[in-house]
N, C-alpha and C positions, 0 to 999 in steps of 0.2 A: 569695519568688514561683518559681512551678512552671517546670521549666527546660523546653527540648527534649525533651530524652530524653521527658520526662513525659509531655508531651501527646501525641508521641508514643503510646505503650506505650499510653495511653488511651483518643485515636481510632481505633487499629488494633481493640481490644476491644471497642471500641462499637461497632464496625464488624464483629464477629465474625468476624475473620483471624487463623489464626496467623503467625507470625513467618514461616513459610516461607511460607504463603498471599500474605504483603504481599508477599514477593520473588520471587516467582513473579511479580504482577502489573508489577514496577518493572523487573526483567530486574537480581535484584542477588542477591548471595547471604545468606540467612539468618543469616549472622554478621555482614554489615555492619548488618541491622534491630538486632541486636540491640547492636551500639556506637552504636548511634544510642540506642538506649532508654536508654544509661547509661552517655549523654554523654562515650563516648569519644575519639567522632566524628561531623561532621552531615552528612548530605547534600548535594549541589553541586548549584549551578543547574537544572542541565537533567536530574536528577530529582524535583528541591522538586516544581515543577507536578503532575507524576505523581502524586507521591507525596500534594500536595493532593486528587486527582482523586479517589482510591482512598482516601478517609478523609473523601472527603463535606464537608472544608471549607474556608475560603477562607485564602490564604497570611498575607492579615495575623492568623489564629486560632494559628499556628502561630509568627508574628514576635514575636508579644507574650512572650515570654521572657526570662529574663537573660542570652542570650548574649552582649549587648553588638554586635547589630547596632544601627549608625545608622540615622537616620530615613531617610536617603540609600542606605544599602543594603538597605532592606524596600522600598523606593522602588522599585530596581532589581531588584530577586527578582521582588516584581508585575509592571511589566510586563513582565519576561519570560515569565513566565506567561501574560500576555493576549496578548502575541506567540505563542505557545507554541497556545492556542487558537486563534487563525486559520487556524494553516499545520495544523492536526489538520482547520479547516470542508470545508479540502479536497485532504484524501487520494481517492487515485484508488483506493483499494481498501481495503476494510473487513470483518473478518470480525465478527460479534456473536453472544454468545450469553443462556442461560439458566443458570439457580444450576448443574442437574444436569452441563449440558454442561462447564460451568467445572472440574468438577471430576473429569470426564474427560482434557480437559487436564493438570490439575495434574500428577492421577497417569499419563498416558501421557505420558512425555518425546521420542517420537516423530515428534511433530508436524512440526516441524524438519526432519527427510530428508522427509516426505509434502508440505513445499512447495517442498522443493526439485525433487522430484521428477516436481512438477503443471507446475514453472516449464518443467522437462527435456520432457516431454511437447510443451508450449505450445511450446516453440523451435526442435521437427520443424517445424513450418506458420508458423514466421517469425513468432510470435507474442512479444514477450517482456513478461510479469507483471511491473508494478509492484508495490513493496514494499506485502507483506500489514502491513494493520492488526487484530491480535487483540487484541477488546475483550469481559469479559462486561460484561452489561448487566441490574440488577438490573428494570426491567421487562419483561422480555421472560416467558416464559413457562419455564418450569422446563429444560422439554428442545426448544426452540426455539430455531433460530438465521436468521441471514440475514445478506446480501453487501450493502456497499453499497460506490455510486462517487457521490463530491459529493454527497453527502444521499439519491442516488437510491436508492429499497431492487430492486433487479435481480430477487432472488431470497429468498424465505421459506419457510422449513419448521417443522414441529412433528411431532419424534419420537413415538412412539406413550414409545417410555423413550431413557433414556441408559446405551449397554452398550460393551460390546466393538467392535461392528459402527460406532458412532458416527462413529469420525473416516472408514472406508472413508467413510459416503457422505457428507460433510461437501466432504472435499476429491475427493470424483467431481463433488460439485454442485459446488465452486470453478473445478475443469478446465471444464465444462458450461459455466458462467454465463461464465468470462471470451473464453473463445470464441465463444458468442453477445452480447455485450456489449461485443467490446472495441470496436467504433468508437466505443464514447464513453466507455472507460477510456483512451484513449489520448491521451494529450494532450505537448504540445510537448517537454518535456524527455526525458523516454523517447524521446519520435521520435530528440531529439540523441543518446543514449545508442546506439542500434541505430546510427548512421551513425558516430557514432565509431567503434565498433566493425568497420563495414565498411573503415573509412579504412583502419586496420592491416593491411589486405588484399589492397584495391582503393584506395591513394592517386590515382593517373590519375584512377578512376570518382570521387572525391570532392572532394577537391580543386578551387577556384575554379568549385564547382560546387552546393555546396550552402556554404552560405547563396544562394551571392551568387545565382546563376539561380535556382536554388530555394529557398525561405521554408522554414522547416522547418512552419509551416505549414499552408504549402500542397499540403507533401506528407502532413502528419496527415489532413488531408481525405482526401486524394488514397488513402490506405489505407483512412481509415474507410468510402468509400464501393463500397470493391473489398471490405470484406467485407460489407457491404450486399447486395455481387450474389452472395457467395456463393465469392469467389474467394480463392485462399490468399495468405500473405504472404511464403512460402520464395522468390516471385524479386525481390527486392527491388535486385536489382542490375539485373534487367531495369527496371524499376517508374520507378527512375532512369533509364537509359538513354532509355526512351521520354519520360519528363514534360522532360529534357534537353532532349530534339531540338524539342519542340512549343513550350516557351517561348523559345531561341533563335528561332523561327521567328515567336511572338506570344505579346511577354510579357505581355499582358494575356488570353490564351487563359480564357474559365469552365473555377472545374473542373469543373463534370459535362461536358463536353469533353472535358479531359485526364481524366476516370474511365473514359469512352467507349474511349478511346486505349490510356492503357493496358489494361484489360479484352479489349479485342479483338486486345491481341499475344501479350496469355500466353494466351489461348484457342488464338489462334494454332501457339505454342509445344507448349501442350497436346496439338492435335490433330496436328502433326508428329512426339511423342516416340509417339503411338498406331499411326499406321500401321506396316502387316507389315513 
């Protein structure tokens, strides 16, 4: 019977990938791939689904081996794969690109630092960028890339060629796109993370206020509305103060009225700072 390692090796080569490229896509070392293919170790469950996706096969194809997996274990792994696919369908921020750009990412490992830099620049505006999922996409043109959120394409571009300028272009577009569509990208988990971060410095502002008085979804909707109006989110403490006062007065206040009230206070503060 064909072993798991032999199958991984066969389907990797069938996908025209080196061990190094497959390792890059899975976030593991090439030595790990080599051990799998020589049956010295096996991929763990968290890596298994991603391995199947990159090899363009279903989980049961790899699991029909002599590794001694019981039918119950196979079903468990397949269920994990299905759950992962469902989670991936709700990614807030995804970067996908064609074959030529894939090569650029493989050759230039500085992309992680570039992502950090984009996150830092956006943080200055009060924007917390979600984790960026990076994927190659065989159906895209070789020099094409796109940024999407929850299956909605926010930016799509075809470069003349993939070269040393490619990374600069992509991460510049990433920053611009997150700024422009942050109201759409923003989700309650991101809002909670921002609130928890504020809680460390301003415990009196947050404790017994969020989510007790200001629900996370209400805060998210107001933040999204402010972005649509062109306001920055660097006034988070002021946003929370105004929302708390308004919702204590009227817990059922309309979201649009809340946005107007916060925007008015932010503009008042801006004007006060601009006075000579």
